N, C-alpha and C positions, 0 to 999 in steps of 0.2 A: 332281319335286324330288329332288335327290340325298339319300340317307340318310346317317346318320353313319358307315355302313359302306361307303360308296362307295369304289371303288378310287381310288388316287392318280392312276391314269391319266386320270380324269375332271377332274382339277384342273389349272389352268395351271401349267406348270413354269417354273423360273427362266429368264428370258430369252425366254419365249414369251408369247403372248396379244396382244390388240389394243393393250394399253397398255405393252408391253415397251419399256424405255428403251434405245434403240440410238443411240449417238453423241450429239453436242451437242444440248441442248434448244433449241427455238425461242425467240427473244427474248421475255422476259416469261412464259414457261411455267414453272409450278411443279409439280413431280412429287411427289405425296403418297403416303401408304401405301395409299390406296384404289385407286391406279393400278397397284399391283404385287401383285395377289393371288397367294397361294402363296409369296411371298418373305419371308424374314426382314426385318422392317421397321426400318430405321435411321431417322434423322431425315429430314425432307423434304429433297429436293434442289432447289437453285436455282442457276443459273449466276450467277457474279459479274459484274456489269455492267462494261463498260470505263469507267473513270474516271481522272482525272489524279492517280493516287496519289502520284507523285513530288512534285507541287506541294502536295498536301494535307497530307502528313506534316510539313513544316516549319511550316505554319500551325498545325496541332494542337499541335506541340511548343512553339511560341511562346506559344500561349494557355495551355498548362499552366504554363509558367514564369512568365508574367505573373500568372496567378491565384494561383499559389503564393506569389509575392513579395508580392502584395497581402494575402493572408491572413496571411503572416508579419508584415508591417508592422502589420496590425491587431491581432494577438495581442500583439505587444510594446507597442503603444499602451495596451492594457487591462491590462497588468501581467504577462503571462507572460514568463518569463525564459529567455534563451539560457543553456544550461548547467545547467538544471534537468533532472537525469537521470531523474527518476521513480523508481518503486520497483516491483519485481516479484519473483516467486519466485527468478529466477536471480540477482538482486542479493543477495538474502538468502542463497541457497545459497553464493555466493562468500564471504561473510563467515563462514558456518558452517564451511566447509572450513578456515578459519584456526584453528579450535579445536585442530586436530591438530598445529599447529606448536609447537615448543618455545619459541618467542618469545611465545606467547600467555599473558598474565598475568591479564587482566581481560576478562570478557564481560558485556555488559548485555543483559538480556532484559526483556520486559514488553509493555505496550500503548503506545498513541500518546503518553501523557504523558511517560514516561521517554524516549521516542524524540525528541519535540519539545523537551523540557526539559533535555536534556544537550548541552552544547557540548563536543565532543571536543577541540577545541584547548585550551580552558581546563582540561579534565581532564588533558591531557598536560603543560601548563605547570606544574601543581601537583605531579604525581606522576612525570613522566618516562615514563609509560605511556600508550599510545593504546589504548583499549579496543576490542574488537570489538562493533559495534552490531548486536544481534540482536533488538531489540524490533520488534514487528509491530503496526501500527495495527489496531484493531478486533478484537484477539484477547486471549486469556488467556495469561499467562506459564507456567502450569503444564505444558501439553504440551511446551513447549520445555525447561523445566527437567528434565522426565522424559527427554526425548530426549538432553540433555547427560549426564544421569546414567547412561543405559543404553547409549548408542550412541557415546560418545566417551571419550577418555582424558584429557580436560581436567582438570587438577589445580590450576587457579588460582582466582581469586575470581569468583564469579557474583553480579552485582548484579541483583536482581529488583525492577523497578519495577511498582507495581500501582495501578490504580484499583480500589477494593475490589470493586465489583459486577462489574467485568470479570474479575477474577481468580477469583472464586467462581462458576465456570460449569462445566457438565458436558461441554462440547464444546470442540473445538479451534478452531472458527470458521475465520476466514480463514488461521490458522496452518497448517491442514491442507495447503494447496497449497504453502506454503514448505517444510514438512517433507518432503513428497513429492518436491519438486524437489531437495532436498539429498541424497536417497537415490538419485535417478537423474535425470540431465540429458542428454537426447539431443543428438547433435551439431547437429541443426537448431535446437534451443532455444538452445544455447550460441552458435551463430553469429548467430542472429537477435538475441539479447541484445547481443552485441558490436557489431553493425552499428547497432542502434538507439541504443546508448549513444554511439557515435561521432557519429551525426547529431544527437543531442540536445545535444551540446557546441557545436553551431554553429547551432542553430535553436530557436525557441520553440514553433512550431506543432505539434510532435509530442506535446506534453503531452496526456494523455488527456482533460483537461477543455477543451482548446482545439479539439477536433474539432467539426466543424460539426454532427454528429449530436447531440453533447452540448448544444451551444448551442441548437439548435432546441427540444429538450425542456425545457431549464431556463429559457428566456427566454419561455415561453408567457405572454403578458400577459392571462390570463383570456379567451382568444379564445372558449372554449366556455362557454355560460351554466352557472353553478353548478358549474363544474369548475375547480379551481385547479391550477397547475403543481406539480411535485414538490418542494414546499417542505420536506417532512419528510426528504428524502434529503440526505445529507452531500455537499456540493460540494467544490471544492478548498480545502484548509486548509493544506497544507504544500508545501515545496519540498525537493528531495532532491539531495544532492551526493556527492562521492567519499566512500568509506567509510561510505555510508548516513548521512552527517551530514544531519539533517533539521531544518529551520527553518520557523517559521510563514511562510506565504505573505505577502509584503510588502504585498499589497493588503488583507489582512484588517483591519489597524488603520485603513486609509484609507476603507473602504467600509462605511457604516452599514447598508445593506441586506444586504450579505454577512454582517456580524456578527450582525444580527438573525436571519437565516435559520439560521446555524450554531447560535446559542443555542437556537432553537426545535427544531432537529434533536436536539441533545444532550438537552434536557429531555424530548422525546418518547421517545428511546431509553432513557434511564436510568429514566424513570417506568415502563417496561415490564419492567425488570430487578429482580427481587426473589428472591434466592437462598433456597431452602428450607433448613430446618435439616439435612436429609439431605445436600444438596449441600455445605453449609458444612463439615459434619463430614467428609465424604468428601474434600473438597479439602485440608483441613488434614492428614488422615492420609496422603494420597498425597504431599503436600509433604514431610512428615517422612521418608518412605521415600526420596524423591529426594535430599534433603539428606544423609541418612546415607550413601548410596552415593557421593556426591561427596566426603564427608569421609573415607571409608575409603581412598580413593586419594590423600589429601593436600590436597584442595581445600577450599573453604569457600563459604558462601552468606550473603548479607546482603540485607535488604529496604529499599526506599525507597518512601515514599508521596509523590509529587509533589503540588503544590498544585492546588486547584480553588477556585472563588469562588462566593459566593451569587449567585443562588438555586440554582445547580447543586449546590454543596456541601451546602446545607441538604437538598436532595432526596436526595442520596447518603446523608447521615447518617440520614435518615428511613427509607430503604429497607434500609440495612445499617449500623447504628450501629458506631462505632469499637470499642467493647468486644466486640461480637459478631463482628466481622470481623478487623480488624487486630490487636487485642490478643490475641484467642484464637489466631490463626494463629501469631504469634511464640511464644506460650507452648507450644502443642502441637508445633510443628515444632522448637522449641528453637533459634531463630535470633534474631539481633539485627537491629534496624532503625532507620531514621530517618524520622520522620513530619514533614511540613512544619510542622505546628502547633507542634512543639517546637523549631523553628529560628527564632530572632529575625531572622536575615538573610533568611529566606524570606517575611517578611511584607510586605504592601504592594506586591507585584510586579504587573506589568501582564499581565492575561489578557484580551485583547480579546473572546474568545468564551467566557469563564468556565471553560474547561477546559484550555487550553494557554498557556504563557508565550510572549510575543513574543520576537523574536530577541535583543533586547538583554538582557532579564531572564533568558533561559535561561542565559546565562553566569553571572549572579549566583547563581541557584539551584544550578547545577553547583558553583560555588565553595563554597557553603554545605554541600551534602550530602557532597561529597568530604572536606571538613575534618571533618565529623562522623563519617564512616565511618572516617577515619584514627585516630580515638580509640577505635573499637570493634573494629578488627581489625588485626593487625600485617601483614596482606597488602597493605595500602594505606598507604603512607607518603609524607608530603610531602617534597619535595626541599629541601635546605638553602637553595637559592637561589630557592625558590618565591615568586611575587608575593604581596603582601599581600591581606587579605580584601576582598571586594566587598560592597556594600550596595545597598539599593534605589535610592539616589540615584545609583548608577553605571549605572543603566539609561538611557543617553543615547539618546534616540529621534531618528531623522533627521527632517528637515523633510518635510512632506507633498509627494508628487510632484505637479508641476504638470500639469494635464490637457492 
């Protein structure tokens, strides 16, 4: 038996030996690593069999087109929209770059509530200013506020929308990816974003929630004993348009199962969130520093607390009372704010899943909080020809979609 110190002369050399591959393989023969001792081992070799490739390719292409069209038709039938652009870090970074423009007057930051509950068109109709929408679903506004204070020259008005428990957190959450993308976006990321946005303007099936993999996971009808599908995860809630205008997905008010699932997800998420006194104090202190930095260069900051509805609001108040969170924050940071409970026009609005306003009522709430902010800061003024106030009875809901 050869030892480990045997001369290389005893070993088969490349191109030698009884299994050396010379010329074409015999039909059906597969050459593996064991057939080539002493040779660097690539993947196994196999001859490509002769097949009618020219005839097969059009058939495959036809099948791909047919199946894609069928899936697109199905996704539109269940409520996914052509022109729903989705949201990703590149879309946020695009808006973030707008802060450096001299034309930027107002920026909105926060979590999903101020994102869903602000109608940019109504905001512009009232003030003549179209704000930059920089709110991020599932995040705290504080890291973004600090980013604006430390890494921009923005000297306009920052509107900070908060869900109390979401704001008083010690981490950036999903905002971390958006902030990172705003600091560096590779050419491939930018090109991919532009291509996908173009395709989404003409299709519905590119929605992240419309992917077959998502459907398979989320529609598991208890196939496995004692195992329930991912009911606690948040599914599709919103639709996204130009300028990151975000609206509640039109299917939410129509689908009782979807509403029930989303309420369950919110209740589960918020029941696990209870800021400690240390995090509350730290958040207020860091907010004060960020606000001061923005004011030094001539800007200002105001806060907005969008609505939520019982039982979710009752849970939020239990986990972080208004006096402990909202009132303390405004006092310590020396900022002004608008709470939905203090706005008569913001009462009785429709929140299908208890946490976000539907499309029609978002315009009403925007009207209410913009008018209130205009009384608190000279940086936001109503135009002389601004439309009249809206009220809850102006939430005109469309007729249900026919199946």
